[in-house]
N, C-alpha and C positions, 0 to 999 in steps of 0.2 A: 503494499500499500504505500503511495507516495502522499506526502504532505506538502501542500503549496501554500505559502504564506503571502497572501496579498495578489491583487490582480496583475501588479507589475511583474510577477513571476511566472505568469502564463505564457506559454509558448504555442507555436502553430501544432504541435503534436497533441496539445490538450483540447483543441477544438474538435467538436462533434462527440456528444455524449448523452448519457441519461442521467438527470441530476434529481436531487431533492435538497430542500432547504429547511433548516429548524435548528433548534437548540440541542436536540437529542440528549437531554439531560438525564442520566441514569441508564440510557440504552434499554429500556424496559421492554416488555413483550410487544407493546404497541409499535415501538420503533423498530423492533426486529421484524415485525410484520411488513413494515414499509420497506425495510432494507431488503427483504425477500422479494416484495412485489416489484421493486426497482430492478433487482438482480435479473429476475426472470425476464422482464420485458427486454432489459439490455441485451441479454443473450440472444433473443429473437431478433433484435436489430443490428447485432454485432457491434454494439457500443461499449465503451468503458463507462463505469459508474462513478459519479462524483457527489459527494456529500458536501454541502455548502453550510458552513457554521460561522458564528460570529463571535469575536472575543474583544471586549466583554460582551456578555449576553446583552441585547437591547435593554432589558429591565434594569441591568445593572448599571448602564450608562445613563439612563434617564432618572433613575430614582435609587441611587446606590444604598441609601439608608433603609429603604423599604424592600429591596430585593430579596426574594426567598434563598435560603441556604441551598447551595448547588448539591446535587446528589453526587455529582462526578466533577473533579477538576478537569482542566483541559487536557493534562496528560494522562488522566485516568480514562477520558472519553477516547482520546486517540488509541490508547492500548486496547480499550474494548472493541473499537471498530475494526481492529486488526483481525478479529475472530469472525467477521462477517465478509461476505463477498463484496468489498468496497475496494474499488481500484484506486481512487484519489480522494483526498479530503481537501477542499479549498477553504482556507480560513481567512476571513476578512476582518480587518481592525474596525470595530464599531467606533466611530469617532464622529466628530461634528460634520466632516466632509461626507461621510456615508449616510449620517442621520438627515442630512439636508438635501440628499438626492430626491428630485422629483420622481414619482413613480414610474413615468414613462423612461426616464434616464436610468433608473434601476435596472429596468428590462433590458434597455439597449446596451448599456455599459457592461453589465455583468453576465446576463444570459445570452445575449446575441454576439456582441462584439468580443466578449471575454471568452466565452465557452462555446458558442455556436451550439446551443442546447438543441437536441433532437426529440427529447421527451423529458417531461418534468412531472414530479409527483409533489404535491404539497397538501397541506390540511385546508378544508374549506374555511377555517377561521384565520387562515395566513393573511397578514397585512404587511405591506412594504412601502417605501417611499416616504418623503417628507410628510409629517403629520399622520403617517399611517393611511393615507389616502387610497393606496392600491389595494384592491380586494381580489378574491378568488375570480369573481366574474371579470373583472377587468384584465387580470392576468390571462385568464382563458381566451379572452377576445384577442388580446396581444399575440398570444400563441397561434391562434388561427391565422392572424395576419401575417405572421413570420414563418409559419410552416412547421410548428412543433406542438403536439397535443399536451394539453395541461390536465393532469389526471388527479382526482381527489383521493387523499389517503383513505383506505379502507379504516373503517371504525373497528377498533378491538376492544372487547369488553370481557369483564371478569365480575362474576357476582351480580350481573345486571347492570353495572356501571362501567362507563368508558374507562380504560386505563389511562392514567395520566401521571406525570411527574408530581403534580400536586397531591394527588391520592397517596402517593408513595410517601411524600414528605409527612402527611398527616398521619400515616400509619407508623412511620419511624418516631415522630414525636410523641405518640401515645405509648411507644414501646411495643407496639403490635408488629414484631418482626416476621411472623408467619405470613400476615397479609402481604407486607412489603415484598417477601421472598415470592409469593404467588404472583405479584404484579411484575417483579423484575424477571422471573423465570431463573433466579438464582438467589442465594443470600445476599444481603446488602454487604457491600465491602468497601474498605478504604484502602489506599495504597500510598506508599511512601518509603524513604530511606531510613534505615535505624541510624539515630544519631547519639551522640554522647549527651547525657542529661547531668543533673546535679547529684545523681548517684544517692539520693536520700533512701530509696527503695532498699538498697543494699544494707543499710544500717539497721532495717527492721525485718531483714530476712526475706524480702520479696524484690529482688533485682528485676528490673523492667527493661524492655526494649522500647525506646522512646522515638516517637515519629511525629515531627511537626507537620501540622495539617495544611498550613499555608493557605487559610481560608479566613474570610472575615467571620463567618459562622459556620457551625457544622450542623447537618440535619439530625445528628443523634447526640444525645449527652448521657452520662451516667455510666454505670458499671455492667459489663456483659460477659457472658461466655462467649468465646472466639475461637476460631481456628485461623492459624498463620500459615502462609503459604510463601514459598521462595527459599526455603532452607531445607537442607537435606533431612529427609524423614517426614517430610510434610504429608498430610496436614498436622501441625502442632497444636494441641489444645491448650487453652489457658483462660486468663481473666483479663479484661481490658477495662481501663477507665477513660473516657473521653471528656474533657473539660479543662478547667483552668486551675484545678488543684488548689481549692480555697484554703485547706488546712495550712499550706506553706504560703499563702497569700500570692499565688501565682496569677498572672493576667494573661499569659499567652496560651491559646488553646492547644491542647497536647493529646496524642493518643500513646498511652503507656500500656504495654502488654506484659503480663507475668506469665511465662510458659511453665506448665507443670514439669517438675523434674528435668529441667534443662539448665546447662552451665556452660554452653558453648559462646564463643565470641562471635557476633553476628553484626557488629558495627559496620556500617557502610552498605548493608544488604538492601536491596530494593524488595519490599515484602507486600504481600496482600493480606489483609485481614478481613475474615469474613465475620460478620455479626450474627450470632445464632439465637441468643436469648438474652433479655434484659433481666438483670438481677435487681438493680435499685437505681435511684437517681444519685447524682453526685451530691456530697454534702460535706460540710465544714465540721472537723472534729477539734474539740479543746486541746488534745495532745496527741503526740506521736504514738503513745502507748494505746489510746483509744482506737486510732487509725489502724494499728496493727492487729488488734483485736477483731476489728470489722472485717479487716482483709482476710484474717483467718476464717470468718464466717463466709465471706464471699467465695473463698477457693472451696471450702467444703460444700457449699450450695452448687458450685459450678461443677465440680466432680460428680456430685449427684446427679445433675441434669445430663451430663455426658453419658453416665452409666445407664441412664433410663432411655436417652433418645438417640445416641450415636452408637453404632457398632463398635465392639471393643477394638477390632483391628484399626479403626479409623483414628483413635487417639491414645496417647501415651498417658502415663501417670499412675501406675499401680500403686495402691495404698500401701 
């Protein structure tokens, strides 16, 4: 899969494609359906597939303090797209220049002059151009005039409701990881590189792999039973805390993972952490000793959960 950053990096070989446009936050089952629809039609037409995304996402540009937390950071999104039949990702910087493009110019500069799109799949609620004046109907009309069909994304539902990134955020915020998994088609996960921390966990017998989230806000917080991938012997079972660590007056959002019966050095490893079950919210403790006692209980509860829900061969940590 090729990542193209900006229209200025498009060349003649990128012209003529089947494309889709969107945030694709979370790469949930609805998104996967769209990518399958796009790939199937591209194969029939003998075209490359292109996913067009924006950085930052439009809502983050227009209302940064009100934008919902991302399910996936850009790097996580690109990593996830590798698993699908996507030939290219065109990432456009969403700035004043792009936000002020008239709807007609958006079509001409990006879809026609830039990519020479032959087939386009978008949602019927897709808006584009300055003031979000462009609609699905106007895009469809422009496609007819320029010789490319514009197709509505198939609606993909679960439990009688449309699958959406918003539904997944709501499930994660309420600690309903089973619903989130059913909408994503996989457990919710965060990825990142294991970094050096302040090593306070070692002083109470719980060394952790620390992963800085590089997010303004995370869609999950609290303490979870997790599995970690990216290290020999994966998946490795453990307990994770997502939050600011109020007991030590932390301010930076951090993912800390304690792995059961594990003592190897994994600093610098890029890992995936799957969130399987929420144990409790994050809270402040009056002392390190009280924190240690609570972690004792968290670990015991997580081990019990793994013993009940995950086959023994999937996790380590015999008592």
